[in-house]
C-alpha positions as MATLAB code, in Angstrom:
seq = 'MAPPAPTAQHAPSGPHGHPAAPPAPHGTAASHGPAAPPATAAPHGTAAPHGPATPPVPAAPHGTASHGPAAPPAPAAPQAPAAPPQGPAAPHSPAAPHVQTGSAPTAHASAPAPSAPPPVRDTTGHIQLPPGGPVAMPSPPPGAAPADTGSTTLAVLLIGPAGAGKTSVAKFWAEHRRVPTAHISLDDVREWVRSGFADPQSGWNDHSEAQYRLARRTCGFAARNFLANGISCILDDAVFPDRPVVGLGGWKRHVGPGLLPVVLLPGLEIVLERNSQRSGNRRLTDEEVARIHGRMAGWYGSGLPIIDNSQLDVPATARVLDDVLARAITSPPKW';
ca = [
      98.593  160.264  138.593;
      96.940  158.696  141.691;
      94.247  156.282  140.967;
      90.689  157.370  141.776;
      89.116  156.599  145.254;
      87.287  152.854  144.426;
      83.810  154.010  144.964;
      84.165  156.795  142.254;
      81.112  156.897  139.703;
      81.123  158.038  136.095;
      79.028  160.877  135.177;
      75.117  159.244  133.830;
      75.633  161.067  130.430;
      78.344  160.293  127.604;
      79.395  162.311  125.247;
      76.933  164.754  122.894;
      74.172  163.972  125.458;
      73.831  160.427  124.526;
      73.163  158.039  127.721;
      75.989  156.490  128.747;
      76.577  152.589  128.254;
      75.345  150.856  131.013;
      78.080  148.950  133.509;
      79.482  145.663  132.423;
      77.796  142.483  134.673;
      80.259  141.429  137.488;
      83.000  140.178  136.058;
      83.100  141.418  132.739;
      85.301  143.833  131.278;
      83.688  146.961  129.920;
      84.019  147.483  125.754;
      86.207  150.852  124.962;
      85.380  151.723  121.480;
      84.911  149.995  118.265;
      87.672  147.718  117.028;
      89.977  147.597  119.848;
      92.002  144.777  120.100;
      91.907  141.919  122.669;
      92.032  143.451  126.029;
      94.121  142.142  129.107;
      92.945  142.186  132.710;
      94.149  145.162  134.575;
      95.501  144.535  137.924;
      92.747  145.246  140.715;
      92.505  148.664  141.882;
      94.142  149.949  138.636;
      92.885  152.643  136.672;
      92.585  152.334  132.867;
      94.573  155.171  130.942;
      92.954  158.103  129.719;
      92.269  159.669  126.155;
      90.614  158.498  123.051;
      93.737  157.379  121.065;
      95.153  154.882  123.731;
      96.243  151.529  123.207;
      93.910  148.479  124.394;
      92.417  149.477  127.249;
      92.309  146.755  129.898;
      89.573  145.347  131.315;
      88.402  147.508  134.848;
      87.819  144.942  137.876;
      84.309  145.277  139.446;
      84.290  148.457  141.577;
      86.874  150.365  139.721;
      86.309  153.434  137.525;
      87.119  153.403  133.935;
      88.068  156.808  132.335;
      87.660  157.712  128.583;
      85.272  158.301  126.104;
      82.277  155.957  126.626;
      81.494  153.297  124.179;
      77.999  153.042  122.235;
      75.699  150.664  123.618;
      76.455  147.098  123.955;
      74.718  144.191  124.849;
      76.004  142.009  127.829;
      78.585  139.562  127.329;
      77.505  136.011  128.724;
      80.111  135.236  131.641;
      82.749  133.119  130.244;
      86.061  131.936  131.178;
      89.127  134.404  130.177;
      90.246  133.334  126.398;
      94.233  132.124  126.623;
      97.100  134.577  125.363;
      97.725  134.446  121.708;
     100.376  132.224  120.583;
     101.151  128.892  119.341;
      98.431  126.628  119.680;
      99.013  124.431  122.889;
      98.158  120.782  122.659;
      94.214  119.495  124.003;
      94.358  118.423  127.294;
      91.086  116.349  128.156;
      90.531  118.522  131.691;
      90.114  121.764  129.598;
      86.426  122.699  128.596;
      85.652  122.986  124.963;
      84.375  126.476  123.935;
      82.024  126.830  120.737;
      82.885  129.675  118.604;
      79.627  129.409  116.349;
      81.843  126.641  113.853;
      81.925  123.428  114.144;
      83.511  121.456  116.817;
      87.060  120.428  115.979;
      87.763  116.663  116.843;
      90.509  116.646  119.302;
      91.329  113.111  119.177;
      92.637  111.662  115.556;
      90.428  108.893  114.325;
      92.520  105.869  114.184;
      94.463  105.372  110.605;
      92.777  102.689  108.718;
      94.874   99.258  108.498;
      96.392   98.434  105.409;
      94.491   96.012  103.429;
      95.934   92.200  103.362;
      98.237   91.583  100.448;
      96.163   90.220   97.195;
      97.233   86.535   96.799;
      97.474   84.986   93.563;
      94.581   82.912   92.966;
      94.887   82.473   89.330;
      95.892   79.222   88.908;
      99.163   79.740   86.992;
     100.383   76.296   85.288;
     103.574   75.705   86.339;
     106.399   75.982   83.293;
     108.451   72.869   82.439;
     111.803   72.334   84.349;
     114.999   73.727   82.588;
     116.490   70.316   83.047;
     115.560   67.223   81.080;
     112.907   64.711   82.491;
     114.398   61.870   84.495;
     114.324   58.194   84.451;
     110.824   57.285   86.915;
     112.243   55.474   90.090;
     111.026   51.889   90.014;
     108.619   51.231   93.210;
     110.500   49.524   95.745;
     110.343   45.708   96.574;
     110.338   42.641   93.775;
     106.807   43.035   92.372;
     106.854   44.870   88.963;
     105.787   48.574   88.579;
     102.299   49.342   88.249;
     102.616   51.580   85.003;
      98.805   52.795   85.207;
      99.347   54.882   88.295;
     102.910   56.404   87.301;
     103.600   59.675   85.624;
     105.722   58.540   82.736;
     106.976   59.874   79.294;
     106.965   57.156   76.137;
     107.939   57.235   72.796;
     106.190   54.966   70.206;
     108.050   54.450   67.699;
     107.291   52.597   64.179;
     106.777   52.835   60.331;
     103.573   54.311   58.566;
     100.779   51.745   58.859;
     102.180   50.237   62.361;
      99.795   51.341   64.700;
     101.110   54.066   66.670;
      98.748   56.855   66.695;
      95.515   54.134   67.372;
      97.791   52.451   69.937;
      99.031   55.782   71.443;
      95.326   57.143   71.881;
      93.727   54.033   73.331;
      96.592   53.577   75.868;
      96.516   57.239   76.813;
      92.695   57.012   77.397;
      92.701   53.907   79.546;
      94.977   55.023   82.048;
      94.337   55.994   85.738;
      96.182   58.945   85.820;
      96.171   62.124   83.471;
      97.879   61.136   80.142;
      98.166   63.027   76.986;
      98.886   61.938   73.478;
     101.420   64.096   71.244;
     101.221   63.011   67.623;
     104.649   64.529   65.450;
     102.131   64.150   62.281;
      99.616   66.173   64.015;
     102.109   69.291   65.207;
     103.729   68.854   61.708;
     100.466   69.492   60.071;
      99.893   72.850   62.156;
     101.430   74.463   59.303;
      99.056   75.019   56.758;
     100.239   77.482   54.232;
     103.981   76.479   53.012;
     103.739   72.804   54.327;
     106.491   70.837   53.329;
     105.229   67.420   52.518;
     108.388   64.891   52.497;
     106.008   62.774   49.811;
     106.824   65.570   47.218;
     110.411   64.946   48.083;
     112.819   65.350   51.113;
     114.567   68.755   51.070;
     115.905   71.830   53.737;
     112.415   72.725   54.404;
     110.935   69.409   55.245;
     113.811   68.579   57.448;
     113.230   72.161   59.124;
     109.763   71.550   59.766;
     110.395   67.837   61.077;
     112.740   69.630   63.729;
     110.759   72.350   64.509;
     107.773   69.900   65.000;
     110.057   67.569   67.053;
     111.036   70.270   69.240;
     107.537   71.600   70.004;
     106.498   68.184   71.111;
     109.371   67.996   73.192;
     108.549   71.214   74.892;
     104.581   70.236   75.524;
     105.597   66.763   76.901;
     107.967   68.371   79.287;
     105.176   71.040   80.202;
     102.659   68.040   80.683;
     105.124   66.280   82.913;
     105.897   68.956   84.979;
     102.343   69.229   86.145;
     101.690   65.271   86.710;
     100.555   64.476   83.394;
     102.051   61.424   81.574;
     102.399   61.884   77.940;
     103.098   59.575   74.923;
     104.209   60.532   71.701;
     104.076   58.792   68.376;
     106.944   59.185   65.725;
     108.611   57.350   62.533;
     112.064   57.378   64.148;
     114.700   55.951   62.090;
     117.947   53.693   63.620;
     120.540   54.876   60.901;
     119.798   58.363   62.017;
     120.311   58.560   65.468;
     121.513   62.408   66.144;
     118.487   63.379   64.404;
     115.690   61.035   65.669;
     116.268   59.322   68.813;
     118.956   61.465   69.893;
     116.801   64.283   69.346;
     114.018   63.421   71.206;
     116.512   62.569   74.288;
     117.501   66.226   74.048;
     113.738   68.003   73.737;
     112.558   65.596   76.620;
     114.997   63.901   78.556;
     116.675   60.552   79.172;
     113.473   59.775   81.270;
     111.793   59.072   77.998;
     110.669   55.441   77.385;
     111.264   54.560   73.929;
     109.365   51.249   72.696;
     109.202   50.141   68.831;
     105.930   48.977   67.139;
     107.016   46.642   64.267;
     104.660   44.473   62.391;
     105.039   42.431   59.122;
     105.247   44.117   56.287;
     102.010   42.725   54.550;
      99.989   44.429   57.656;
     101.634   47.877   57.447;
     100.840   47.749   53.660;
      97.366   46.782   54.442;
      96.984   49.651   56.865;
      98.904   52.130   54.703;
      95.841   51.556   51.697;
      92.899   52.174   54.125;
      94.682   56.002   54.598;
      93.721   59.088   52.502;
      95.426   62.696   52.251;
      98.912   63.186   52.694;
      99.421   60.535   55.509;
      99.015   57.599   52.568;
     102.305   56.644   51.205;
     103.049   54.657   47.920;
     103.784   50.919   48.644;
     107.401   51.682   47.353;
     107.569   54.219   50.203;
     105.826   51.958   52.838;
     108.354   49.069   51.935;
     111.328   51.391   52.218;
     110.576   52.659   55.373;
     109.772   49.309   57.085;
     112.939   47.873   55.611;
     114.778   50.895   57.625;
     113.130   50.219   60.807;
     114.429   46.490   60.896;
     117.632   48.039   62.004;
     115.763   48.463   65.636;
     116.235   44.836   66.049;
     119.726   44.644   68.023;
     119.608   47.843   69.355;
     118.354   46.956   72.834;
     115.110   48.897   72.619;
     111.671   46.882   73.219;
     110.155   45.755   70.159;
     106.360   44.704   69.746;
     105.221   42.849   66.923;
     101.614   43.587   66.917;
     100.935   41.981   63.638;
      98.266   39.578   65.187;
      97.126   41.985   68.091;
      94.401   44.578   68.142;
      94.678   47.617   69.485;
      93.609   46.663   73.066;
      95.919   43.682   73.050;
      98.806   45.930   72.066;
      98.286   48.475   74.687;
      98.129   45.576   77.179;
     101.599   44.122   76.123;
     102.710   48.235   75.822;
     102.210   48.104   79.658;
     103.798   45.264   80.199;
     106.936   46.459   78.242;
     106.882   49.718   79.813;
     106.573   48.232   83.618;
     110.017   45.989   82.676;
     111.671   49.323   81.425;
     111.019   51.072   84.450;
     112.608   48.386   86.730;
     115.324   48.200   83.829;
     115.703   51.125   81.757;
     116.996   50.308   78.299;
     120.197   52.084   77.105;
     119.905   54.308   74.009;
];
């Protein structure tokens, strides 16, 4: 079919006598029937196909007649750029204008991803656990000057019979040092057991032996924990020279060879007098005190330093203990 002349015009009235739709503005495609799919622009000078049941009708260019049933009245569409063909969404280009369709505009530039939070640092101040190895002997200071025990981290074991003043001297020595120092008393740890406490005064048996061993192991763990965190410690115990495996040998296993043993051994009369001033399960019979004191005499000739504090008060005994420890650091005892 030959295309119509460019100057052809539509009849002024539509079907059934209704007025025809006004012509579309310049550059705007005419609307052909309701619910028509998107139209594609027809080439200039080409007429649209005829008939009511035709597929989507291309838009007629300016000056070209469109044939077919007239559409109902429609408002004039504003001039706008032609929509891009349907298909996969093309990436946004900064040069392309943004067309608002009635919905909220979509941001084309993605927001920067939030940066990962910094790692949480451990600020709870966990205390270091004791090292697995035993405590080593403290190194003597360089030079010929005696060691300054007041500024050295030490582990001291104060040995002596009941009434020798071990606990009093150990507390005073620990309280008057220039570096942090702890006092660990074996009797105090033993008495942590309340129900079922095995008192050796009622007879030495398997239960009292087991509780002594457990208390020594607990004291050794506490000593290593203090030393691992730079805190000196002094322990006191009635260790017998005739039981080296259970006594001194056990302390060496629990703490290490760096432990410095010192013996407090006043005369028997002093020990009996001090024991008479005690109360509770820490007060022993005179016979028991005399027996223990006699066994402690076996430390003479053992190589361990011995302090006879029969005529010394607690502060004077603590000063002598400092002198003994200074020599022990320079020349450690063999035990």
